[in-house]
C-alpha positions in Angstrom: 20.1 11.6 -1.1 20.6 15.3 -0.5 23.6 16.0 -2.7 26.1 13.3 -1.6 24.4 12.9 1.8 22.1 9.9 2.3 19.0 10.8 4.2 18.4 7.3 5.4 17.7 3.7 4.7 14.4 2.2 5.6 12.6 -1.0 4.9 9.5 -0.6 2.6 6.6 -2.5 1.1 5.9 -2.2 -2.6 3.2 -2.9 -5.2 2.1 -6.5 -5.6 2.9 -8.1 -9.0 -0.5 -7.0 -10.5 -0.3 -3.4 -9.3 3.4 -2.8 -9.5 5.1 0.3 -7.9 6.1 2.5 -10.9 9.8 2.7 -11.7 11.6 5.6 -13.0 12.6 9.2 -12.0 9.9 11.4 -10.5 9.6 14.6 -8.5 7.5 14.8 -5.3 4.2 16.3 -6.1 2.7 17.1 -2.7 3.2 16.3 1.0 0.1 15.8 3.3 -0.1 15.4 7.0 -3.1 13.3 8.2 -4.5 12.7 4.6 -7.9 11.4 4.0 -7.9 7.8 2.9 -9.8 7.0 -0.3 -10.7 3.4 -1.0 -9.5 2.1 -4.3 -12.4 -0.4 -4.6 -15.3 2.1 -4.6 -13.5 5.4 -4.7 -15.3 6.4 -1.6 -13.7 9.0 0.6 -13.4 7.6 4.2 -12.7 9.7 7.2 -9.8 7.5 8.3 -6.9 9.6 9.5 -3.9 9.2 11.7 -1.3 6.4 12.3 -4.0 3.7 12.2 -5.3 4.8 8.7 -4.3 2.4 5.9 -2.0 5.2 4.7 -0.8 6.4 8.1 -0.4 10.1 9.0 2.0 11.2 6.2 1.5 10.9 2.5 3.9 12.1 -0.3 2.7 11.9 -3.8 5.2 11.3 -6.5 3.4 10.1 -9.7 -0.1 10.3 -11.3 -1.3 8.3 -14.4 -4.4 6.6 -15.6 -4.4 4.2 -12.7 -4.4 7.0 -10.1 -1.9 8.5 -7.8 1.1 6.8 -6.3 2.8 8.0 -3.1 5.1 7.1 -0.2 3.1 6.8 2.9 2.9 5.1 6.4 0.8 2.0 7.1 -1.6 0.5 9.6 0.1 -2.9 8.8 3.8 -2.7 9.9 4.3 -6.4 9.5 4.1 -6.0 5.7 6.9 -3.3 5.8 8.9 -5.4 8.2 9.0 -8.4 5.8 9.4 -6.1 2.8 6.3 -7.5 1.1 5.0 -6.8 -2.4 1.3 -6.1 -1.2 0.4 -2.6 -2.0 -1.7 -1.2 -4.9 1.5 0.5 -6.2 2.4 2.9 -3.4 5.5 2.6 -1.3 4.6 1.8 2.3 6.9 2.8 5.1 6.7 2.3 8.9 4.9 5.4 10.4 8.0 6.6 12.4 10.1 6.3 9.2 7.9 8.2 6.9 7.7 11.1 9.4 11.5 11.2 9.2 11.5 11.3 5.5 8.6 13.7 5.3 10.5 16.2 7.5 13.6 16.0 5.2 11.9 16.1 1.7 10.2 19.1 0.0 7.8 19.2 -2.9 9.8 19.1 -6.0 12.6 16.8 -4.7 13.7 14.3 -7.2 13.0 10.6 -6.6 14.3 7.5 -8.4 12.5 4.2 -7.9 14.3 1.2 -9.2 14.3 -2.6 -8.6 
């Protein structure tokens, strides 16, 4: 929402039951084009970038805690978004074309509410 105007409505995939997407009110922390993917298993930085990267070519961070950083990002696996699966490690996954639309409409500092 921007004021009373809805920016869009898109399907998403969320965190699985063991690594839930955090709920609450947040503010966008940063927006990145072609972010570098960091594996969560080893913490290794992999030079995977672009739409076929596990996080797609847009990343918008909204929360940090002891588990790490959470964001809204694209995905290399659109089928999980299309069926609205709970499969991520806590981030919100969107189709790459949808995250690009949102990315272009949202600035750092924009308020965000995540609820069930």
